[in-house]
C-alpha positions as CSV (number, residue, x, y, z in Angstrom):
1,M,-5.5,207.8,89.4
2,Q,-8.1,205.9,87.5
3,S,-11.7,206.1,87.7
4,K,-13.9,203.1,88.8
5,G,-15.5,203.2,85.3
6,S,-12.4,202.6,83.3
7,N,-11.2,199.9,85.8
8,Y,-14.5,197.9,84.8
9,H,-14.4,198.4,81.2
10,R,-10.7,196.8,81.4
11,N,-12.1,193.7,83.3
12,A,-14.9,192.9,81.0
13,T,-12.7,193.1,78.0
14,A,-10.2,190.9,79.5
15,G,-12.8,188.3,80.2
16,L,-14.1,188.5,76.6
17,V,-10.6,187.8,75.4
18,F,-10.2,185.3,77.9
19,R,-13.2,183.3,76.6
20,S,-12.6,183.7,73.0
21,P,-10.3,180.7,72.4
22,I,-12.8,178.2,74.0
23,S,-15.9,179.4,72.1
24,A,-14.0,179.0,68.7
25,L,-12.9,175.6,69.8
26,M,-16.4,174.7,70.4
27,L,-17.7,176.2,67.2
28,C,-15.0,174.3,65.4
29,T,-16.3,171.0,67.3
30,I,-19.8,171.6,66.5
31,A,-19.1,172.3,62.8
32,A,-17.1,169.1,62.4
33,M,-19.6,167.1,63.8
34,A,-22.3,168.7,61.9
35,S,-20.3,168.0,58.7
36,F,-19.8,164.3,59.6
37,Y,-23.7,164.2,60.4
38,V,-24.7,165.8,57.0
39,A,-21.8,163.5,55.0
40,G,-23.3,160.2,56.8
41,R,-26.9,161.2,55.9
42,L,-25.9,161.9,52.1
43,W,-24.0,158.5,52.0
44,Q,-26.9,156.6,53.5
45,D,-29.2,158.3,51.2
46,A,-26.9,157.2,48.3
47,E,-26.9,153.8,49.3
48,N,-30.6,153.8,49.8
49,R,-31.2,155.2,46.3
50,V,-28.8,152.6,44.7
51,Y,-30.7,149.8,46.5
52,L,-34.0,151.1,45.5
53,G,-32.7,151.5,41.9
54,K,-31.7,147.9,42.0
55,E,-35.2,146.7,43.6
56,L,-36.8,148.7,40.6
57,D,-34.9,147.3,38.0
58,R,-35.3,143.9,39.4
59,I,-39.1,144.0,39.8
60,T,-39.7,145.9,36.3
61,G,-37.2,143.7,34.5
62,Q,-35.4,146.7,33.3
63,G,-32.0,145.9,35.1
64,K,-28.7,144.5,33.9
65,S,-30.1,140.9,34.6
66,A,-32.8,141.3,32.0
67,I,-32.7,139.1,28.7
68,S,-34.2,139.5,25.3
69,V,-36.8,137.1,23.9
70,D,-34.5,135.6,21.7
71,D,-32.2,134.8,24.7
72,T,-35.1,133.5,26.7
73,L,-36.2,131.2,23.7
74,K,-32.4,130.0,23.1
75,I,-32.5,129.0,27.1
76,I,-35.7,127.1,26.9
77,G,-34.3,125.4,23.6
78,C,-31.2,124.5,25.7
79,R,-33.2,123.1,28.5
80,E,-35.4,121.0,26.1
81,Q,-32.3,119.7,24.2
82,Q,-30.9,118.7,27.9
83,K,-34.0,116.9,28.7
84,K,-33.7,114.9,25.3
85,L,-30.1,114.1,25.8
86,T,-31.0,113.0,29.3
87,A,-33.8,110.7,28.1
88,L,-31.5,109.3,25.2
89,E,-28.8,108.5,27.8
90,M,-31.2,106.7,30.0
91,E,-32.6,104.9,26.9
92,L,-29.1,103.9,25.7
93,A,-28.1,102.4,29.4
94,A,-31.3,100.3,29.2
95,A,-30.4,99.1,25.9
96,R,-27.0,98.2,26.6
97,Q,-28.4,96.2,29.8
98,E,-31.0,94.2,27.4
99,G,-28.1,93.9,24.8
100,F,-29.7,95.8,22.0
101,V,-27.0,98.2,21.5
102,S,-25.1,97.5,18.2
103,N,-21.6,96.5,18.5
104,H,-20.1,99.9,17.2
105,L,-21.9,101.5,20.1
106,S,-19.9,99.4,22.6
107,T,-17.1,100.3,25.0
108,T,-15.4,96.9,23.8
109,K,-12.6,96.9,21.0
110,T,-14.3,94.1,19.1
111,P,-15.1,95.2,15.6
112,P,-18.7,96.0,14.6
113,K,-20.8,92.8,13.4
114,K,-21.7,92.7,9.8
115,R,-25.3,93.4,8.9
116,P,-27.2,90.3,7.9
117,L,-28.2,90.1,4.2
118,V,-31.7,88.5,4.8
119,V,-34.0,87.2,7.6
120,I,-36.1,84.6,6.4
121,G,-39.0,83.6,8.2
122,V,-40.6,80.2,7.2
123,L,-44.2,80.4,8.3
124,T,-45.4,77.3,9.9
125,R,-48.4,76.1,11.8
126,F,-49.2,73.6,14.4
127,G,-49.1,69.9,13.4
128,R,-46.2,70.9,10.7
129,K,-43.5,69.2,12.5
130,N,-42.7,67.0,9.8
131,N,-42.4,69.9,7.3
132,R,-40.3,71.7,9.5
133,E,-37.8,68.6,10.0
134,V,-37.6,68.4,6.0
135,I,-36.7,71.9,5.8
136,R,-34.1,71.8,8.4
137,K,-32.5,68.8,6.4
138,A,-32.9,70.1,3.1
139,W,-31.7,73.8,3.4
140,M,-31.9,75.3,6.7
141,T,-29.7,73.2,8.5
142,T,-29.5,72.9,12.4
143,G,-27.0,74.1,15.3
144,E,-23.5,74.8,14.1
145,G,-24.6,74.9,10.5
146,L,-27.4,77.4,11.3
147,R,-24.9,79.7,12.8
148,K,-22.2,79.4,10.0
149,M,-25.1,80.4,7.4
150,E,-25.6,83.3,9.6
151,D,-22.1,84.3,10.2
152,Q,-20.7,83.4,6.6
153,K,-23.6,84.1,4.4
154,G,-25.4,86.8,6.4
155,V,-28.6,84.8,6.2
156,I,-30.8,84.5,9.0
157,A,-33.6,81.7,8.9
158,R,-36.5,81.3,11.6
159,F,-39.8,79.4,11.6
160,V,-42.3,81.8,12.6
161,I,-45.4,80.8,14.5
162,G,-48.0,82.3,16.8
163,R,-49.6,80.9,20.0
164,S,-52.5,78.7,20.7
165,A,-56.0,80.2,21.2
166,N,-55.8,78.0,24.5
167,R,-52.5,79.8,25.4
168,G,-50.0,77.4,27.2
169,D,-51.7,74.2,26.4
170,S,-50.1,71.0,24.5
171,L,-49.8,72.7,21.3
172,D,-47.6,75.7,22.9
173,R,-45.6,73.3,24.9
174,G,-44.9,71.2,21.8
175,I,-43.3,74.4,20.0
176,D,-41.6,75.4,23.2
177,I,-39.9,71.8,23.4
178,E,-39.1,71.8,19.8
179,N,-37.5,75.5,20.0
180,R,-35.4,74.3,22.8
181,N,-34.2,71.5,21.0
182,Y,-33.4,73.7,17.9
183,N,-33.1,77.1,18.8
184,D,-34.7,77.9,15.1
185,F,-38.4,79.7,15.9
186,F,-39.6,83.1,15.9
187,I,-42.5,82.9,18.3
188,L,-45.0,85.7,18.0
189,D,-46.4,85.8,21.4
190,S,-48.9,88.6,20.4
191,H,-50.5,86.4,17.6
192,V,-53.1,83.7,18.0
193,E,-52.4,81.0,15.5
194,S,-55.0,80.6,12.6
195,T,-55.1,80.0,9.0
196,E,-57.6,82.8,8.4
197,E,-55.3,85.1,10.1
198,L,-52.3,84.3,8.0
199,P,-52.2,87.9,6.5
200,K,-52.1,89.5,9.8
201,K,-49.2,86.9,10.9
202,T,-47.3,88.0,7.9
203,K,-47.7,91.6,8.9
204,I,-46.7,91.1,12.4
205,F,-43.8,89.0,11.3
206,F,-42.1,91.9,9.0
207,A,-43.0,94.4,11.7
208,H,-41.3,92.2,14.6
209,A,-38.2,91.1,12.4
210,A,-37.6,94.6,11.4
211,E,-37.2,95.5,15.2
212,R,-35.1,92.6,16.1
213,W,-32.6,92.2,13.3
214,E,-31.3,95.3,11.2
215,A,-31.0,93.3,7.9
216,E,-30.7,94.3,4.1
217,Y,-33.6,92.4,3.4
218,Y,-36.6,90.3,4.7
219,A,-38.3,87.2,3.1
220,K,-41.5,85.5,3.7
221,V,-41.4,81.8,2.7
222,N,-44.1,78.9,3.3
223,D,-42.8,75.9,5.3
224,D,-43.4,73.6,2.1
225,V,-40.8,75.5,0.0
226,Y,-37.2,74.6,-0.6
227,V,-34.7,77.7,-0.8
228,N,-31.5,77.7,-2.6
229,I,-29.5,80.1,-0.3
230,D,-26.6,80.8,-2.8
231,A,-28.8,81.7,-5.5
232,L,-30.9,83.7,-3.0
233,G,-27.9,85.5,-1.9
234,S,-26.6,86.3,-5.2
235,T,-29.8,87.8,-6.5
236,L,-30.3,89.9,-3.4
237,A,-26.9,91.5,-3.7
238,A,-27.6,92.7,-7.1
239,H,-30.4,95.0,-5.8
240,L,-28.7,96.6,-2.8
241,D,-28.3,99.7,-4.5
242,N,-32.3,99.9,-4.9
243,P,-33.5,101.1,-1.2
244,R,-37.2,100.0,-1.5
245,V,-37.6,97.0,-3.7
246,Y,-40.4,94.2,-3.6
247,I,-39.2,91.0,-5.3
248,G,-40.9,87.9,-6.2
249,C,-43.0,86.2,-8.9
250,M,-45.3,88.9,-9.8
251,K,-48.9,88.1,-10.6
252,S,-52.8,88.9,-10.7
253,G,-55.7,87.0,-10.8
254,E,-59.6,87.0,-10.5
255,V,-61.3,87.9,-7.4
256,F,-63.9,85.7,-6.5
257,S,-66.8,87.4,-5.0
258,E,-69.0,84.4,-4.2
259,Q,-69.1,83.1,-0.4
260,G,-68.1,79.2,-0.5
261,Q,-65.4,79.4,-3.1
262,K,-62.1,78.3,-2.5
263,W,-60.3,81.9,-3.3
264,Y,-63.2,84.0,-1.8
265,E,-62.5,87.5,-1.2
266,P,-64.8,89.5,1.4
267,D,-63.7,92.7,0.2
268,W,-64.1,91.7,-3.7
269,W,-66.2,94.9,-4.3
270,K,-63.0,96.9,-3.6
271,F,-61.0,95.7,-6.6
272,G,-63.5,97.2,-9.4
273,D,-66.0,96.0,-11.8
274,G,-63.4,93.8,-13.4
275,K,-62.7,91.9,-10.2
276,M,-59.0,91.4,-10.8
277,Y,-56.5,91.6,-8.2
278,F,-53.4,94.1,-8.8
279,R,-50.0,92.8,-9.5
280,H,-48.4,91.3,-6.5
281,A,-45.7,88.9,-5.5
282,S,-46.8,85.4,-5.3
283,G,-47.3,83.8,-1.5
284,E,-44.8,81.1,-1.9
285,M,-42.0,83.2,-1.4
286,F,-41.3,87.0,-1.7
287,V,-38.6,89.6,-0.3
288,I,-39.0,93.1,0.6
289,S,-36.2,95.8,1.4
290,K,-35.5,96.9,5.0
291,A,-37.4,100.4,4.3
292,L,-40.4,98.5,3.3
293,A,-40.1,96.2,6.5
294,R,-39.7,99.3,8.5
295,F,-42.6,101.0,7.1
296,I,-44.7,97.9,7.8
297,S,-43.3,98.2,11.6
298,I,-44.5,101.7,11.8
299,N,-47.7,101.6,10.2
300,R,-49.1,98.1,11.2
301,S,-52.1,99.4,13.0
302,I,-53.3,100.9,10.1
303,L,-52.4,98.6,7.2
304,R,-55.5,96.7,6.0
305,T,-55.1,93.1,5.6
306,Y,-57.1,91.0,3.0
307,A,-58.1,87.3,2.7
308,F,-54.6,86.3,1.5
309,D,-51.1,87.4,2.6
310,D,-49.9,87.9,-0.9
311,V,-52.7,90.4,-1.8
312,S,-52.4,92.0,1.3
313,T,-48.6,92.8,1.2
314,G,-49.0,94.1,-2.4
315,S,-51.5,96.4,-1.2
316,W,-49.6,98.0,1.2
317,F,-47.0,99.3,-1.3
318,I,-49.5,100.5,-3.8
319,G,-48.9,104.6,-3.8
320,L,-45.5,104.0,-2.4
321,D,-42.3,104.7,-4.4
322,V,-41.5,100.9,-4.5
323,K,-39.7,99.1,-7.2
324,H,-41.6,96.0,-8.1
325,I,-39.2,93.3,-9.3
326,D,-40.9,90.5,-11.4
327,D,-38.1,87.7,-11.0
328,K,-39.1,84.1,-12.3
329,K,-36.6,82.7,-10.5
330,F,-39.1,83.3,-7.5
331,C,-41.7,81.1,-9.0
332,C,-41.6,78.2,-6.8
333,A,-43.5,75.5,-9.0
334,S,-40.2,73.5,-9.7
335,W,-36.7,73.8,-9.7
336,S,-35.1,75.3,-12.8
337,T,-31.8,76.4,-13.5
338,G,-30.6,79.2,-11.2
339,G,-33.9,78.9,-9.5
340,I,-34.1,80.4,-5.7
341,C,-37.1,78.1,-4.6
342,A,-39.1,75.0,-5.4
343,G,-42.2,73.7,-3.9
344,A,-42.1,70.5,-1.9
């Protein structure tokens, strides 16, 4: 017969054994949940560290997206080139609309037009219509003949004139009517016609002609001079290998310092004690190459003019690397064998 105490011990032991599997399962569950919680926190912390690292790199500029100074300068240079390219494309489109793009840039299949040999500017004035009619009949021709001279000989000839001081008056209207009839004028709208302003007129002619026509040469001629076009073409063709030439009947002469004299020069003191002009081409007719015409066009605002257009033109080339060609065929006193010009 067992005692009461031994029965109590057996019952307690059985209860402990009965509760042990439940406690182990709960412990395992709690441990697993704790593991997941810790792992989640560690993962979140890792993500936070990555995010904070990227933000720090972005703020301090030390991340992978940072570029060197050289790369930055290259990017800036590319952007500047892109701006220039865009601007050039816009200018090219505008030039095409205005008809200023040469044929070789056009999208058409027509061959490029040959560059003119020379643009001749016949400087004329109001009240000289008879002189112009004589020149048209003698060598400049009109209509179809003028176009053939341009297409076949590469010679463009135009009468050059400014506008009246009373703009739009009968003088201007007369020139406009004459130009509609013959289409052979090169009108300088920015120039007010005046005998005293002939040097400035000559400068403006060369500047504007170089901008309008891309020729090999540009010639200035008075409206009382006859020109042998064939002889002129042959002479100019012989100098095509010289990029900067100034061709004419070279001369020099006395500088008149007394006011009231016919050839008075207000700036006489600039020519020294000897009062002699430097060598320059006579004003009846002379020719300059395209490089010199462009030089005048670019620097027109700072090129000084003197009392006479031939002296003024000669002064612009002093100090430049220019070949002066003294050709007696350009002395227009009278026709001679092989002569290029003659006075009326």
